[in-house]
N, C-alpha and C positions, 0 to 999 in steps of 0.2 A: 182389021185388027180388033180383037176383042176389047171391050171396054172394061178395064180392070178395076175401075173405081168402085163398082158394085161389090167387089170382093174385099175391099178394105175393112178391116176390123180394128178397133182401137182397144187396147188393153192397158191396164195400169201395172206399173212395176215399182216396187219400193215400199218404204214405210211398213205399216202393218199388213199390207196387202200380199206379201209374199213371204214364205218361210225360206230363208236363205239356207237352212239346213238341207233343203232338197238339192242344193247345188254343191254340198260339201262332201258328198260321197267320193270315193276315189274315181278319178276319170281314167279312161283308157289312155294308153301311151300313144299320143298323137303328136305330129309336128304340125303346127298351125303357122301359116305364112301368108303374106300378101299374094293375091292373085296376080298372075302375069299373063301376057297374051299367049304364051306357049301352052297355057292350061285350057284354052278354048275348046279343043277337041274332046278332052276328057270330061270337062264340065258339061259340055253339050251332051255327051253320052250319058252322064249321070242324070241330066234333066230328062232325056228320052226314057231312061229306065223308070223314072218316077212319073212320067206324063200320064199314062193311061189311067183314067178314073180319078186323077188328081188335079189336072189342069185343063182349062178350056182349050179347045183347038186353036192353034195359031199363036201360041204364046212363046214358043221356042225362039222365034226371031226377036221378040221383045227381050227375052232373057239374054241372048247373045249381044244385042245392042246395048243393054244395060252394062254388061261386062266390059264392052269396048269403050263406053263413054266415061267410065270411071267417075261418075257423079257421086257414087257411094263408094265406101271402102269395101271391096270384096276380098274375102280371105278364102283359102282352101285348107282342108285338113288332109294330111298325108299319113298313111300307115305303111311302113316299110318301103318308102319311096314312091308309093302309088297314091294319087289323089283319089280320096273316097268321098269327099264332101266339099261343098261350097256354100257361102252365104255372104250377104252384104248388110251393111248398116250405114245409115246416113242421118246426120243431125240437122234438123231444120230449126233455125233460130228465128222465131217470130218477134221476140223482144228479150230483154234480160230475164224476165220472169217466165216466159213461155217458150219452151223448147220441146220438140218432139223427136224421138228416135224412131226411125223407120227401118224395120228389119225386112230384108228382101231375099227371096229365093234361098232359103235354108234347105239344102238338099244333101241327103246322104245316099250313097249307092245302096239300093235295097238289100244287097247281100250282107250289109252291115247294120241293118235296122235292128233296133231292140237291144243294142249292146252298149248304149251310153255315148255313142259318137255324136249324135244329134244334140244331146244335152251339153256335151263338151263344146261343140261349135257354138251353140247358143250362149253358154256361159262366157266364152271368150268374147263374143260380140258385146254382151252386156257389161263385161269388165272394162270396156272402153268408155263407158258412160261416167260422167263426173259423179263420184260417190258422195260428194258433199251436198248434192241436191237431195232433199228428203223424198222426192217422188219424181218419177219420169212417166210421161205418157209415151207408150210404145205402140206404134202402128205397124201393122203387118198385112201382107196380102194372104188371103186364104180362100180357097175354092170350096170350103165346107166339106173337106175330104178327110176329116179326122185330125187335121192339124190343130183345131181348137182343143181337142181332147189332150193332145201333147202339151199345149201351153197351160191348160187348166190344171193338169197334174203337177205342173211346176209352180203353181200359185198365181198365175195371171188371172185376171177377171175382166169381163166386159164392163164398161161404166154403166 
């Protein structure tokens, strides 16, 4: 199994660090719902479509295991009844003052890249965070495959 720890990047979200207007554009018409075990085949297919050049070899099993364990909240994005994306979020409470949100496996079927679906999926996951906190530390996995560019365009920054 590939050691994913070396791919963890931490970003800041909130306060003056992000321009919320970047998320206020009209989102595409999607149904977003909780992942269910019936979604495993379609989500695995979406992973495979995104795998080449984006993920280290051997991570598909980790992805499938993560979906099955339900330690994070995984959601899927549907367009006209077809799952086109998946992503997870998990909150780690280290203390009352220290919480980290971890985003995992935000994937959109490549046939739908560049149309706002990934941004909508990300915005939904971030909307689950407690808005009364002035700032969140958001951790995510990234294989250095352009994902950083996506997050930076939305106002995230590395500490």
